[in-house]
C-alpha positions in Angstrom: 127.2 165.2 62.8 129.7 168.0 63.4 132.2 168.8 60.7 135.4 170.8 61.2 136.8 173.6 59.2 139.6 171.2 58.1 137.0 168.9 56.7 135.6 171.7 54.5 139.1 172.9 53.5 140.0 169.4 52.3 136.9 169.4 50.1 137.7 172.9 48.8 141.3 171.8 47.9 140.1 168.8 46.0 137.4 170.6 44.1 138.8 174.0 43.2 141.8 175.6 41.6 144.3 177.2 44.1 143.3 180.8 43.2 139.6 180.1 43.9 140.5 178.6 47.2 142.4 181.9 48.0 139.3 183.8 47.1 137.2 181.6 49.3 139.6 182.1 52.2 139.6 185.9 51.7 135.7 186.0 51.6 135.6 184.0 54.8 137.9 186.5 56.5 136.0 189.4 55.1 132.7 188.1 56.3 134.2 187.5 59.8 135.4 191.1 59.9 132.0 192.5 58.8 130.3 190.4 61.5 132.7 191.6 64.1 132.2 195.2 63.1 128.4 194.9 63.2 128.6 193.1 66.5 131.0 195.6 68.2 128.8 198.5 67.1 125.6 196.8 68.2 124.3 196.8 64.6 123.6 193.1 64.3 119.9 192.3 64.1 118.6 189.9 66.8 117.6 187.2 64.3 120.9 187.3 62.4 122.9 184.1 61.8 125.8 183.4 64.1 129.4 184.3 63.1 130.2 180.6 62.5 127.5 180.5 59.7 128.9 183.7 58.1 132.4 182.2 58.1 131.3 178.9 56.7 129.2 180.5 53.9 132.2 182.6 52.9 134.5 179.6 52.8 132.2 177.4 50.8 130.4 179.8 48.6 132.2 178.7 45.4 132.7 175.0 46.2 130.6 174.1 43.2 132.7 176.3 40.9 135.0 173.4 40.0 135.5 172.1 36.5 132.6 169.6 36.3 130.0 171.8 38.1 131.1 175.3 37.0 128.2 175.7 34.6 125.7 174.8 37.4 127.4 177.1 40.0 125.1 177.7 43.0 122.9 174.8 42.0 125.4 172.1 43.1 126.7 173.2 46.4 125.0 170.5 48.5 125.8 167.9 45.9 129.5 168.7 45.9 129.5 168.7 49.7 127.7 165.3 49.8 130.4 163.8 47.6 132.8 164.5 50.5 130.2 163.3 53.1 129.7 166.9 54.3 126.7 169.0 54.7 125.7 172.6 55.7 122.7 174.0 57.5 119.9 175.6 55.5 120.9 179.0 56.9 124.4 178.7 55.5 123.0 177.4 52.2 120.7 180.5 52.0 123.6 182.8 52.6 125.6 181.1 49.9 122.7 181.3 47.4 122.3 185.0 48.1 125.8 185.8 46.6 124.3 185.1 43.1 120.7 186.1 43.1 120.6 186.3 39.3 121.3 182.6 39.3 119.7 181.3 42.5 116.7 183.6 42.7 117.5 184.2 46.4 117.6 187.9 46.9 119.7 189.2 49.8 117.6 189.9 52.9 119.7 189.3 56.0 122.8 191.1 56.9 124.9 188.0 56.2 123.3 187.7 52.8 124.0 191.3 52.0 127.5 191.0 53.2 128.3 188.0 51.0 126.6 189.6 48.0 128.7 192.8 48.4 132.0 191.2 49.5 132.2 188.4 46.9 133.2 190.7 44.0 135.4 192.8 46.2 137.4 189.8 47.5 137.6 188.4 44.0 139.2 191.7 42.8 141.6 191.8 45.7 142.8 188.3 45.1 143.2 188.8 41.4 145.3 192.0 42.0 147.4 190.3 44.6 148.2 187.4 42.2 149.4 189.7 39.4 151.7 191.8 41.7 155.3 190.5 42.0 
């Protein structure tokens, strides 16, 4: 079954605080830009995940960071999605798990995994700063 971005956004909105949704949107955009940069400069590896997977991983990386699953963050992604009758590919799930290797045990290997690992904290900081400025 094919799910739309809107399907995933509705799940995010129902699971997360508004500021975490902003962070998820910013990570989605950041991963898209990194993908584009690597692609335009012919730096993408041949076996790298498609851009759609990068974007979806960025969007959904914190979907299990809601109030009732926050303590099990990274361990409940698929469970939270299933609650909304949604799913993701194993590739997207592995990208998501790589943003917290100290929790998931998935060490970043692919370019997408390294990108989410590096950009997650950066986009978190950017959103936090944007929210405190008038």
